[in-house]
N, C-alpha and C positions, 0 to 999 in steps of 0.2 A: 503219541507214545514214541519215545526214541527206540531205535532198533537194537541197541546194545543191551546185553544182560550183564549186570555188574554183581560180582560176589564180594560180600563184606565179611571178612574173617574177624570175629569178635563182636559180642553183643553187650559190651560195656557201654558207658555213656558216650564215648567217642565213636564207636561203631554204630550205635543207634542214631546219633546225630548225623553222621555221614550218610547213613541209609535214608534218613528222612529228607535230606537235601537232594539226594539223587532221585528219590521217588518223586519229590515235588517238581523237579525239572521234567520228569516223564520217563525215566529209565525203569526197566524191569530190574528189581533188586532182590537178592537172596542173602540173608545173614546166616552164618554158620558159627556155632560156638558149642563147646562141650558142656557148658553150664547154661543155666537159665539167664535171661536178660537181666543186666544190672548187678551181677555178682562180682567177685574179686574186689579190686581197689575201688570200683564204682559203688560198691555196697558200703564200704566202711569209712569213707572220707568224712571230714568235718562239716560238709554241706555248704561251704562258702563259695560264692562266685567272687573270688578274691581280686577285685578290681585294683587294689593297691599293690599287687605283686608285680612290680615292673623292674626289679633288679635281679640279675643272676646271683646265685649263691657263690659262683666262682670269682672270688676276690682274695687278694693276699691277706687282708685283715681277717677274713674267715679262716684261711689256711693256718694263720698263726695261732688261732684259738684251738685248733684240733687237738693238740697234745693234752691240754688241760681239760678239754671236754671229755676226752677218752679216760682220763684219770678219775673223773667224777662218777662214782658208782650210781649216783642218783640223777645223772645228767641225761640229756636227750639223745646223745650220740653214742653208738657202740658199734664195734666191728667183730663179727664172729671170726675167731682165729683161722678156722678152716677155709673161710671165704676170702682171706687176704690175697691169695694168688689170682683170684678171679676179678679183683678190682685194681690190679696193677695198671692196666691200660687206661681204665677210668681215671685213676689218680694222676697219671701222666698227662692226659688230656685236660683234666681239671686244672692242673698247674698252668698249662699253656693258655687256658681260657682266662686266667687271672691277669694276664698282661694287658696293659692299658688299651691297646687297639682292639684286642679281642673282647675285652669287657665292654667297651663302648659299642661294639657291634652287637653284643648280646643285649645290652640295654635298648638299643634301637629296635631290635627284632621283637623284644617283649612288648615294647610300646606299640609297635605295629599291630600285634595281636590284640592287645588290650583296647586300643582305640576302635576296633571293629567288633569286639566281643559282645557288647551290650545289645547292639542291633541284631546280631545273629541269635543271641539267646532269646530275645523277645520274639523274634520271628518263629522259632521253634516252640516256645511256650504257648504262644497264641495259636499256632497251627494245631497243637495237640491238646488244647484246652487244659493246660497244666497250671493255670494261674493260682489255683487253690493250694498248690504245694510250694509257692514262692512267697517269701516275706521281704520287705524292703525297709527294715528298721535300722540299717547301718551296722557297724561293727566297732567294738572297742579293743584297743591294744594297750595293755597296762604294764607298768614297770614297777619293780620292787622298791626302787630307791629314786630319789630326786636326781642323784648323780647319773644313774642309768638313763633316765629320761633326757637329761641335758646332753649326754654323750650321743644319744640317738638323734636328738634334734640337730646336732652338728654334723651327723654322719648320714645314716641310712634314711632318716625321715627327710632331711634336706634334699637328698638325691631323689626321693620319691616325689617331693613337691616339684622339683625341676622336671620330672617325668610327667607332670600333669595330674598327679593324684590329688583329689580333693580331700583335705583333712582339717581337723580342728583339734587343738590341744585342750585337754580337759584336766581339771584338778581332781584331787581325791573327793572333794565335796561335790563336784559336778557328777562324778561317777556314782556317788551315793544317791543322788537324786534320780539318776537314770536307771540304776540297778540296785534298789534298796536291799535285796537279799544277798548281795555280795559281802563277804567279810572285808575287813580293812587290811588287806595284805599288800597294798600297793600305794604308790605315791602319785597316782594319776597316770596320764598317758595321752593317747591319741584316739580320736573318734573319726571313723571313715563313714560319712553320712550316705554315700552312694552304694555301699556294699549290700548285696542281697544274699539270701541263703535259702536253702530248701529245708522244709521240715521233715523230709524223708528222701534221701538220695535213691533208695531202691524203688520207692513208689514213683518217683520221677522217671526212672528208667522204664518201669513197667507201663507208665502212661505213654511214653514214646513208643514202646514196643506195640502197645494196643493200637495206637493210631496207624502204625506201619502195617500191621497185619490186616487191620480193618479196611485198608485202602489197597489191598492186593499184594502186599509184601509177604515173603515167605521166610520163616525162621526155622532152620534145621539144627537139631541138637546132636552134634557129632564132633569127633576129634579130627582136627586137620593134622595129617602126618607129613605132607610135603606138597610142594608146588612144582610144576613143570611147564615151561613156556614154549610156545611155537610162534610163528610169525603173526598169526591171526587170532590166537586165543591163549588162554591159560587153563591148565588142568589142576584141579584141587583134589588131592588124594586123601580120602577119608578112611575111617577104620575098616569099612567093607565095601566101598564104592569109590568111583571117581566122577567128579562133575567138571564140566567145561564152561568157562565164562569168557566173554569178550575182554573184560578187564577185572582185576582183583584189587581190593584195598585191604591191606594188612593192618588191623586195629586190635591186635591181641596182646597189648601190654608187654609184660616181661617175656611171654612166650614168643613174641615176634623175633627175638634174638635167635632162637633155635630155628625158626622157619627160614630166616634169611641166611643162616649158616649153611643150610642145605642148598642154597644157591651160591655158595662160596663167598658170601658177604659177611664181614665181621663188623659189628657195631659195638661201641663202648657203652652198652646198656647194662645196668646193674640192678640188683634187688635191694631196694631200700624199704625195709619193712616198717609199717606204721601200726600203732595199736589204738584201740578205743575201748572205753568203758561206757555202758549205759547205766545211768545213775538213778537211784531213788533218793531224792533229797527232801522227802516229805512235802511240806507246803511251799518250799523255796523254789523259785523259778527265775528265768531270765527273759528279757524282752528281745534280746539280740545276741549274736555270738560275742564272746569275751575271750580275748587272748591274753595269756600271761606270757609276755614275750621273753622274759628271762629264762623261762622253762620251755619255750617253743611248743606250747600247747594251746588248744582252743576248746572252749566249752560252748556248745550250741544247743539252743532249745529245739528239740525235735518234736515230732507229732505226739509222742506219748511219754517222753522223759528227756532228761539232759544227756548229751553225749560229750564226753571228754576225749579228745583225740590228739595224738602227737607221737613223738619218738622217731628217731632215724636210726634203725638197726640194720646195718649192712650184713646180710646173712642169706644163706640159701633159702629159697622160697618156702620149702616145706619143713624147715626146722621147727621143732616143737616150740610152742609158745613159751616165752620166758616169764615166769611168775614174778621175777624181780621187777620187770618193766610194769606189769600190772599193779604191783604193790606201790611203785613210785607214782604212777598215775593216780591211784586212790589217795595217797598222801597229799598230792597236789590238790585233788578235789576237796579234801577236808580243810585245806588251808583256804581255798577260794570260797567255800560255802559254809565252813564251820564243821565240827567233828561228827556230824550225824549222817553224812552222805554214805550210801552203800552201793556197791556195784551189783547190778542185776544180771547183766550179760557182758561178755568180753569178746574181743575180735582182734585178729592180726591178719594183715595182708601186705603184699609186696607192691610198692610203687615202682613203676619202670622209670628209672632215673638216668639222665644223661649228664656228662661232665660239665656242659656249658649252660644247663638249665633250660635249654630249648628243645622242644619236641622235634621228632622227625615227621615232616609233612611233605608229600609230593611224590613224583615218579622216581623209580630207580633208573639210573643211567643205562645200566646193562640190560634192564628188562622194563622197557617203558610201559608195557601193559600192566605192570604191577605198581600200584601206588602204596605209600605207607602213611600211617597216621598213628603214631605211638610215641612213648617216651615223654609223657607230659609230667611225670614226677608228682609234685604236690598240686598241680594245676589241671588235672584231668577234667573236672567239672567246669572250671573256669574257662578253659579253652576248647571244650568239646564242640560247641556249636560253630565257632569260627573255623575250627579245623575241618569240620564237615563241609562247611560252605566253600572253603578254599579247595578242598579235594574235588567237590562237585564242579567247581569252575575249571579246575585243571583237566578233568575228564571231558567237559563240554567244549573247552577251548585249549587244546594241548599246546598250541603255539605260544601261549601267553602265560608262562610260568615264572617270569622274572621275580615276582614278589616272594616266591618260595625259596629262592637261593639260600637264605640263611638257615633254612630248615631241612635241606636235602641231606641224605645219608652221606653223600660224597664230600661233605665239608670236613670229614675226619680222614679223608684220603683212602 
């Protein structure tokens, strides 16, 4: 047993993965979160281990689309007017990240994480006996028109191939054979044969949490108010007590911004809210996740029904749910499956998004006993295991953090 006691702030999929890797090495680990394990963004995602996601969103071609996307009332992108002042720094850093050198650095960093993610995932899934929650049927990404597919082949899809993504182009007839219950709303697209998904993101988190506590880990349900550092330890101030740890890992998603602000550190992290519907589609089902890429949505076969997830709503975290977004998602569901799909439950949650699409992973320069692991945006589930592994390696061997340079908080100055 290592002699350090590590505190993990956050019991989402990133915090749980980090705790498991540290526990596996032999550290004493305590997780603290005001919610139960696997809630927040970890609860509501589309369930994909998105191995194909190797390109940052920050590119000038995307920036040029933003005005038209915002004008489209049924589009995937929206910005709450009151939230605009809070995304100014994010917008400035997003624009900087679009330049050629920065974009190339972002691609290299995403490829670095992706090339190590599968082994890290499989290690944790085997460790926690969670194989029954994982499917390996691949994933479809479909386009409304032949023109849209051709443009993607010459653009993003070509870049993804250059990044090492395994893909196969499929016709509308191919898709019909693969997913006979889908309506004919598309002109074919791309099949990613290596993509996996979970049939229940929340059950996967709970499986991780069960293994963690069964092997001596402790999970405390409390709110973290602040941190204070000394030379040899870090104090975590909770609602009615203070705990001291040798090192801390901040994995609290969007709330991490507030925690770091109390250490006089500003990070360009924003609330990008996503929505999902759980659907009753009668006898219709899917074998694998299906993305309608024109609409930036994914439909995934979950344990008990279909989940349709998407939207990028830049807004305050606790803003009331926007019924118009749910209505739009249901309209898309009825196009994808036919007019009989009904929403049984709805959800909205905030993704912690960074301007350059890269998470924050690694030690804080000013406070080396504090590590961070947040800001994964759309890729929390995808990068959770490799993030946990990198953090564990950073704590075990603090002199060898060179691989983490693209992910440090200090990259934004």
